[in-house]
Backbone as a printed PyTorch tensor [residue, N CA C, xyz], in Angstrom:
tensor([[[293.4150,  99.1600, 270.3070],
         [293.7310, 100.5000, 269.8250],
         [292.6640, 101.3190, 269.9000]],

        [[293.0040, 102.5310, 270.5910],
         [292.0610, 103.6900, 270.7160],
         [292.0040, 104.4830, 269.5850]],

        [[290.8880, 105.0320, 269.4360],
         [290.9200, 106.0650, 268.1260],
         [289.5490, 106.1290, 267.5790]],

        [[289.3720, 107.0600, 266.6630],
         [288.1040, 107.3680, 266.1560],
         [287.6120, 106.1220, 265.1360]],

        [[288.5410, 105.3910, 264.5100],
         [288.0260, 104.4180, 263.6220],
         [287.9560, 103.0140, 264.3100]],

        [[287.5880, 102.8670, 265.3270],
         [287.5380, 101.4620, 266.1570],
         [286.3840, 100.8090, 265.5490]],

        [[286.4180,  99.5200, 265.6090],
         [285.1710,  98.7180, 265.1830],
         [284.0290,  99.2670, 265.9880]],

        [[284.1620,  99.4050, 267.2450],
         [282.9550,  99.7780, 268.0350],
         [282.3920, 100.9810, 267.5470]],

        [[283.3880, 102.2020, 267.2010],
         [282.8740, 103.3310, 266.6160],
         [282.2160, 103.3630, 265.2820]],

        [[282.6770, 102.2130, 264.5230],
         [282.2200, 101.8900, 263.1570],
         [280.8760, 101.4150, 263.2360]],

        [[280.6890, 100.3880, 264.3200],
         [279.2410,  99.8090, 264.2680],
         [278.2810, 101.0510, 264.8190]],

        [[278.6010, 101.9800, 265.5710],
         [277.7790, 102.9680, 265.7690],
         [277.5470, 103.9080, 264.5390]],

        [[278.5350, 104.1650, 263.7950],
         [278.3090, 105.0580, 262.4680],
         [277.5500, 104.2190, 261.6560]],

        [[277.6790, 103.1190, 261.4010],
         [276.9020, 102.1550, 260.4100],
         [275.4900, 102.2110, 261.0430]],

        [[275.2070, 101.9680, 262.1880],
         [273.8460, 101.9340, 262.8000],
         [273.0640, 103.2870, 262.4110]],

        [[273.8110, 104.2830, 262.5320],
         [273.1170, 105.5950, 262.1790],
         [273.2340, 105.9530, 260.7650]],

        [[273.9900, 105.2000, 259.8440],
         [273.9580, 105.5810, 258.4590],
         [274.0330, 104.3790, 257.4120]],

        [[273.0330, 103.6010, 257.6950],
         [272.8370, 102.3560, 256.9320],
         [272.7530, 102.5620, 255.3580]],

        [[272.3190, 103.5800, 254.9650],
         [272.1780, 103.9380, 253.4910],
         [273.5490, 104.0550, 252.9550]],

        [[274.6300, 104.3340, 253.5600],
         [275.8490, 104.4570, 253.0680],
         [276.3410, 102.9130, 252.6190]],

        [[276.1030, 101.9330, 253.5210],
         [276.5870, 100.6380, 253.2410],
         [275.6930, 100.1160, 252.1610]],

        [[274.4080, 100.4740, 251.9700],
         [273.4500,  99.9200, 251.0560],
         [274.1680, 100.4450, 249.6820]],

        [[274.5030, 101.6640, 249.5380],
         [275.1380, 102.1970, 248.2670],
         [276.4430, 101.6270, 248.0110]],

        [[277.1900, 101.3020, 249.0440],
         [278.6600, 100.7900, 248.8640],
         [278.2860,  99.3600, 248.2780]],

        [[277.4740,  98.6460, 248.8630],
         [277.2070,  97.2820, 248.2560],
         [276.6460,  97.2660, 246.9200]],

        [[275.7390,  98.2010, 246.5040],
         [275.3960,  98.3870, 245.2370],
         [276.5320,  98.4400, 244.2050]],

        [[277.2620,  99.4300, 244.4110],
         [278.4510,  99.7070, 243.5360],
         [279.3890,  98.6630, 243.4930]],

        [[279.6920,  98.0660, 244.6640],
         [280.7560,  97.1450, 244.7630],
         [280.2170,  95.8410, 243.9020]],

        [[279.0510,  95.4530, 244.0470],
         [278.4910,  94.2460, 243.3190],
         [278.5340,  94.6380, 241.8880]],

        [[278.2090,  95.7760, 241.5430],
         [278.4280,  96.2890, 240.1120],
         [279.9070,  96.2850, 239.4980]],

        [[280.7930,  96.5300, 240.3680],
         [282.2250,  96.4830, 239.9330],
         [282.6350,  94.8640, 239.8790]],

        [[282.1200,  94.1730, 240.8530],
         [282.5020,  92.7400, 240.9220],
         [282.0220,  91.9090, 239.6960]],

        [[281.0030,  92.4820, 238.9800],
         [280.4950,  91.8080, 237.7350],
         [281.4840,  92.1460, 236.7260]],

        [[282.3270,  92.9540, 236.7220],
         [283.2420,  93.4060, 235.8060],
         [284.7820,  93.1830, 236.0810]],

        [[285.0500,  92.9400, 237.3510],
         [286.5630,  92.7510, 237.7680],
         [286.5640,  91.6320, 238.7060]],

        [[287.7790,  91.1120, 238.8600],
         [287.9490,  90.2440, 239.9220],
         [288.5090,  90.8780, 241.2030]],

        [[289.1300,  92.0690, 241.2110],
         [289.5760,  92.8240, 242.2850],
         [289.2340,  94.3350, 241.9270]],

        [[289.0520,  95.1440, 243.0640],
         [288.9030,  96.5400, 242.8840],
         [289.2220,  97.1650, 244.1070]],

        [[289.2530,  98.5020, 244.0720],
         [289.5050,  99.3990, 245.0270],
         [288.3480,  99.7640, 246.0620]],

        [[288.1440,  99.4860, 247.2270],
         [287.2110,  99.9810, 248.1320],
         [287.1290, 101.5410, 248.0140]],

        [[288.2220, 102.1960, 247.9420],
         [288.2710, 103.6950, 248.0160],
         [287.5560, 104.1860, 246.6450]],

        [[287.7110, 103.4870, 245.4420],
         [286.9390, 103.9400, 244.3310],
         [285.5050, 103.7860, 244.4630]],

        [[285.0690, 102.5870, 245.1440],
         [283.6490, 102.2730, 245.3920],
         [283.1080, 103.5040, 246.2790]],

        [[283.8620, 103.8450, 247.2350],
         [283.3500, 104.9620, 248.1530],
         [283.3100, 106.2220, 247.3710]],

        [[284.2660, 106.5640, 246.5930],
         [284.1770, 107.7150, 245.6780],
         [282.8540, 107.7180, 244.7870]],

        [[282.5570, 106.5730, 244.4460],
         [281.4120, 106.5400, 243.5420],
         [279.9780, 106.7140, 244.5600]],

        [[280.0340, 106.2180, 245.6610],
         [278.9570, 106.5440, 246.5960],
         [278.9160, 108.0630, 246.8320]],

        [[280.1960, 108.6270, 247.1810],
         [279.9400, 110.2390, 247.2560],
         [279.5800, 110.9060, 246.0240]],

        [[279.9330, 110.5100, 244.9710],
         [279.4070, 111.1460, 243.6440],
         [277.9550, 111.0250, 243.5100]],

        [[277.4530, 109.6020, 243.8110],
         [276.0660, 109.4660, 243.3930],
         [275.1060, 110.2270, 244.5930]],

        [[275.6840, 110.3450, 245.7930],
         [275.0440, 111.0910, 246.8430],
         [274.9970, 112.5110, 246.4660]],

        [[276.0990, 113.0870, 246.1150],
         [276.2380, 114.5080, 246.0170],
         [275.7950, 115.0370, 244.7200]],

        [[276.0930, 114.2670, 243.5700],
         [275.8890, 114.8670, 242.2810],
         [274.5420, 114.2310, 241.7360]],

        [[274.5380, 113.1200, 241.6490],
         [273.3320, 112.3360, 241.0360],
         [272.0520, 112.5880, 241.6450]],

        [[272.0090, 112.3470, 242.9730],
         [270.7030, 112.5590, 243.7720],
         [270.4290, 113.9480, 244.0740]],

        [[271.5340, 114.8940, 243.9920],
         [271.4530, 116.2790, 244.4270],
         [270.9520, 116.2280, 245.7200]],

        [[271.6560, 115.3280, 246.6000],
         [271.2800, 115.3060, 248.0350],
         [271.1780, 116.6900, 248.7750]],

        [[270.0580, 116.7670, 249.4380],
         [269.7690, 118.0850, 250.2060],
         [270.8730, 118.3720, 251.2220]],

        [[271.4650, 117.3940, 251.8300],
         [272.6060, 117.5720, 252.6690],
         [273.8140, 117.5580, 251.9010]],

        [[274.2370, 118.8510, 251.5080],
         [275.4430, 119.1420, 250.6300],
         [276.7080, 118.7400, 251.2960]],

        [[276.6590, 118.7660, 252.7990],
         [277.7400, 118.4200, 253.4400],
         [277.8630, 117.0190, 253.7160]],

        [[277.3680, 116.2160, 253.0110],
         [277.4450, 114.6860, 253.0790],
         [278.8740, 114.3170, 253.0770]],

        [[279.2550, 113.5530, 254.1150],
         [280.8970, 113.1440, 254.0580],
         [280.8230, 111.7430, 254.5640]],

        [[281.7510, 111.0060, 254.0980],
         [282.1090, 109.6600, 254.6490],
         [283.6680, 109.8060, 254.8500]],

        [[284.0020, 109.6920, 256.1330],
         [285.3010, 109.6790, 256.3880],
         [286.2160, 108.5410, 255.7990]],

        [[287.3010, 108.5850, 255.2280],
         [288.1300, 107.7430, 254.4870],
         [288.4340, 106.5690, 255.6340]],

        [[288.4940, 106.8150, 256.8040],
         [288.8470, 105.8030, 257.9150],
         [287.7540, 104.8190, 258.1560]],

        [[286.6500, 104.9990, 257.5910],
         [285.5710, 103.8810, 257.5810],
         [285.5890, 103.0970, 256.2780]],

        [[286.2930, 103.4460, 255.1840],
         [286.2960, 102.5180, 254.1020],
         [286.7800, 101.0530, 254.2890]],

        [[287.8270, 100.9510, 255.0510],
         [288.3060,  99.5780, 255.3170],
         [287.3340,  98.7620, 256.0340]],

        [[286.6910,  99.3630, 256.8710],
         [285.5650,  98.7550, 257.5990],
         [284.3220,  98.2460, 256.6280]],

        [[283.9250,  99.2480, 255.7040],
         [283.0970,  98.9120, 254.6590],
         [283.4520,  97.6350, 253.7870]],

        [[284.7420,  97.7230, 253.4150],
         [285.2690,  96.6480, 252.7690],
         [285.1640,  95.2910, 253.3570]],

        [[285.5730,  95.2640, 254.5510],
         [285.6400,  93.9950, 255.2700],
         [284.2200,  93.4550, 255.4780]],

        [[283.2310,  94.3790, 255.6680],
         [281.9520,  94.1160, 255.9820],
         [281.3840,  93.4760, 254.5830]],

        [[281.6060,  94.0540, 253.5400],
         [281.1610,  93.7080, 252.2700],
         [281.5650,  92.2570, 252.0270]],

        [[282.7390,  91.8430, 252.3250],
         [283.4040,  90.5390, 251.9680],
         [282.9260,  89.6790, 252.8350]],

        [[282.6760,  89.9800, 254.0300],
         [281.9200,  89.0900, 255.1490],
         [280.5820,  88.8650, 254.6300]],

        [[279.9200,  89.7280, 254.2950],
         [278.4250,  89.5340, 253.8380],
         [278.1930,  88.8790, 252.5290]],

        [[279.1360,  89.0370, 251.7110],
         [279.1500,  88.4660, 250.4140],
         [280.4120,  87.5100, 250.1390]],

        [[280.4300,  86.3200, 250.8200],
         [281.6830,  85.5360, 250.8440],
         [282.1250,  85.1860, 249.5600]],

        [[281.3050,  85.0120, 248.4680],
         [281.6880,  84.8840, 247.1400],
         [282.6100,  85.9200, 246.5060]],

        [[282.7470,  86.9400, 247.3340],
         [283.6950,  88.0820, 246.7510],
         [284.6580,  88.3660, 247.7430]],

        [[285.0020,  87.3400, 248.5550],
         [285.9840,  87.3120, 249.5620],
         [287.3780,  87.5720, 248.7220]],

        [[288.2440,  88.5280, 249.2010],
         [289.4690,  88.8670, 248.3980],
         [289.2320,  89.9520, 247.3630]],

        [[287.9550,  90.2700, 247.0470],
         [287.7000,  91.3530, 246.0470],
         [288.3620,  92.6820, 246.2700]],

        [[288.2990,  93.0890, 247.6210],
         [289.0960,  94.1910, 248.1010],
         [290.5000,  93.8250, 248.7630]],

        [[291.5980,  94.4040, 248.5930],
         [292.7940,  94.0920, 249.2430],
         [292.6990,  94.8000, 250.6070]],

        [[293.0140,  93.9490, 251.6210],
         [292.9840,  94.5000, 253.0180],
         [294.5090,  94.1840, 253.6070]],

        [[294.8170,  94.8800, 254.5520],
         [295.9760,  94.8130, 255.3130],
         [295.7440,  94.5390, 256.7220]],

        [[296.6630,  93.7890, 257.4510],
         [296.5660,  93.6860, 258.8300],
         [297.7870,  94.4540, 259.3200]],

        [[297.3770,  95.2760, 260.4300],
         [298.2510,  96.1900, 260.9940],
         [298.6640,  95.5950, 262.3190]],

        [[299.8000,  96.0610, 262.7660],
         [300.2860,  95.6880, 264.1360],
         [299.1730,  95.9240, 265.1400]],

        [[298.6820,  97.2520, 265.2060],
         [297.5110,  97.5690, 265.9660],
         [296.2450,  97.8280, 265.0740]],

        [[295.5830,  96.7120, 265.0910],
         [294.5200,  96.7790, 264.2320],
         [293.2800,  97.2130, 265.1130]],

        [[292.4520,  98.1290, 264.3080],
         [291.1930,  98.5750, 265.0380],
         [289.8310,  97.8680, 264.3790]],

        [[290.1750,  96.9120, 263.4930],
         [289.1580,  96.1190, 262.9040],
         [288.6000,  94.9830, 263.8100]],

        [[289.2280,  94.4310, 264.7650],
         [288.8010,  93.4400, 265.5600],
         [288.5090,  93.8280, 267.0000]],

        [[287.4250,  93.6200, 267.5290],
         [287.1580,  93.9820, 268.9400],
         [287.9250,  93.0670, 269.9210]],

        [[288.8300,  93.6420, 270.6990],
         [289.3990,  92.8970, 271.6900],
         [290.6940,  92.0490, 271.2050]],

        [[290.8770,  92.1150, 269.8410],
         [291.9320,  91.2310, 269.3870],
         [293.3320,  91.6410, 269.8040]],

        [[294.2530,  90.7400, 270.0340],
         [295.6380,  91.1070, 270.4200],
         [296.2160,  91.6620, 269.1150]],

        [[297.2580,  92.3780, 269.1050],
         [298.0310,  92.8340, 268.0110],
         [298.4770,  91.7090, 267.0970]],

        [[298.5060,  91.8560, 265.8350],
         [298.9010,  90.7870, 264.8770],
         [300.3790,  91.2430, 264.6100]],

        [[301.2320,  90.3010, 264.6720],
         [302.6700,  90.4650, 264.3190],
         [302.6430,  90.5510, 262.8710]],

        [[303.6700,  91.3710, 262.2870],
         [303.8260,  91.4020, 260.6480],
         [305.2880,  91.3410, 260.6740]],

        [[305.7590,  90.1960, 259.9860],
         [306.9190,  89.9210, 259.7500],
         [307.3910,  90.1710, 258.3810]],

        [[308.7170,  90.9180, 258.2020],
         [308.9540,  91.0890, 256.7740],
         [310.3520,  90.4570, 256.7290]],

        [[310.2840,  89.6620, 255.6590],
         [311.5960,  88.8400, 255.4020],
         [312.4270,  89.5710, 254.3350]],

        [[313.6440,  89.5300, 254.4060],
         [314.6400,  90.2440, 253.6810],
         [315.6680,  89.2080, 253.1970]],

        [[316.2160,  89.3670, 252.0410],
         [317.2610,  88.5920, 251.6510],
         [318.4710,  89.2980, 251.4570]],

        [[319.6720,  88.9400, 251.8010],
         [320.9320,  89.6880, 251.7230],
         [321.5900,  89.1450, 250.1860]],

        [[321.9030,  90.1000, 249.3940],
         [322.4370,  89.6860, 248.1740],
         [323.8690,  89.9170, 248.3120]]])
């Protein structure tokens, strides 16, 4: 799949912005001490709050595109296997999370009543 949020582009983004992942991990581990499952988007909102409000970050234009959140969630669960499944993830027909992976088929079963 081509596009902005490919895994290759995420790896470039991450290499240039490792502080984002460090903050994501900090808040995800904090949430994991209190919950079995949580929202990766909520964790990223906390990262944004902390960077913008709490730290009074000099770069007031600090932004993390929502398209990267699923990559951060997957990286976290890979790096912290004891929290595998902490974030809900979905597999898409055209996934941009795997490098060179063929499309994954999604089958929906329905029952006739």
